[in-house]
C-alpha positions as CSV (number, residue, x, y, z in Angstrom):
1,X,18.0,13.4,11.3
2,X,15.1,12.5,9.9
3,X,11.5,13.6,11.1
4,X,8.6,11.0,11.1
5,X,7.0,13.0,8.1
6,X,10.4,12.9,6.2
7,X,11.0,9.6,6.6
8,X,7.3,8.6,4.9
9,X,7.9,10.8,1.9
10,X,11.2,9.2,1.2
11,X,10.3,5.7,1.6
12,X,9.9,5.0,-1.8
13,X,13.1,6.2,-3.0
14,X,15.0,4.3,-0.1
15,X,12.5,1.1,-1.0
16,X,14.0,1.3,-4.4
17,X,18.0,2.1,-3.9
18,X,17.4,5.3,-5.2
19,X,18.5,7.1,-2.2
20,X,22.2,8.2,-1.9
21,X,24.5,6.1,0.7
22,X,24.2,8.5,3.4
23,X,21.1,10.0,3.2
24,X,19.7,5.9,3.4
25,X,21.8,5.9,6.4
26,X,20.3,8.6,8.2
27,X,16.9,7.2,7.6
28,X,17.7,4.1,8.6
29,X,19.0,5.7,11.9
30,X,15.4,6.9,12.1
31,X,13.4,4.2,11.3
32,X,15.0,1.8,13.5
33,X,14.5,4.3,16.6
34,X,11.1,4.7,16.1
35,X,8.1,2.2,16.6
36,X,5.5,4.0,14.5
37,X,8.2,4.5,11.3
38,X,9.3,0.8,12.0
39,X,5.5,-0.5,11.6
40,X,4.8,1.7,9.3
41,X,7.6,0.5,6.9
42,X,6.2,-3.2,8.0
43,X,2.6,-1.9,6.5
44,X,4.3,-0.7,3.3
45,X,6.2,-2.9,2.4
46,X,3.0,-5.7,3.0
47,X,1.0,-4.1,0.5
48,X,2.0,-5.3,-2.6
49,X,1.5,-8.4,-1.3
50,X,-1.5,-8.0,0.1
51,X,-2.7,-6.5,-2.9
52,X,-2.0,-9.1,-4.8
53,X,-3.7,-11.9,-2.8
54,X,-6.7,-9.9,-3.3
55,X,-6.9,-9.6,-7.0
56,X,-6.5,-13.5,-6.7
57,X,-9.2,-14.2,-5.0
58,X,-12.2,-14.9,-6.5
59,X,-16.1,-13.5,-5.8
60,X,-18.3,-16.0,-5.2
61,X,-20.8,-16.7,-8.0
62,X,-24.0,-15.9,-6.0
63,X,-22.3,-12.3,-5.4
64,X,-21.4,-12.2,-8.7
65,X,-24.3,-12.7,-10.4
66,X,-26.1,-10.5,-7.6
67,X,-24.3,-7.8,-8.7
68,X,-23.9,-8.0,-12.2
69,X,-27.8,-7.7,-12.0
70,X,-27.6,-5.0,-9.8
71,X,-25.0,-2.7,-12.1
72,X,-27.1,-3.5,-15.0
73,X,-30.1,-2.2,-13.6
74,X,-28.5,0.9,-12.3
75,X,-27.4,1.7,-15.9
76,X,-30.8,1.2,-17.5
77,X,-32.5,3.3,-14.9
78,X,-29.5,5.7,-15.7
79,X,-30.6,5.6,-19.8
């Protein structure tokens, strides 16, 4: 039987289908019986989509301009 720590360490292998069927079965048994691990798995699966949406979001032009101005000033003062 897997512990929560084992489960977290094996998630990528499990989700990518690279785990032996017997191991995957044991991991699935732990994941379905452990609320914290079920929640972690749901979050883990949602992360790529959240990142894609965050990267697709546009920064408001005013914020972008102020950030660029700030960074240029910092670079000048560091030179």
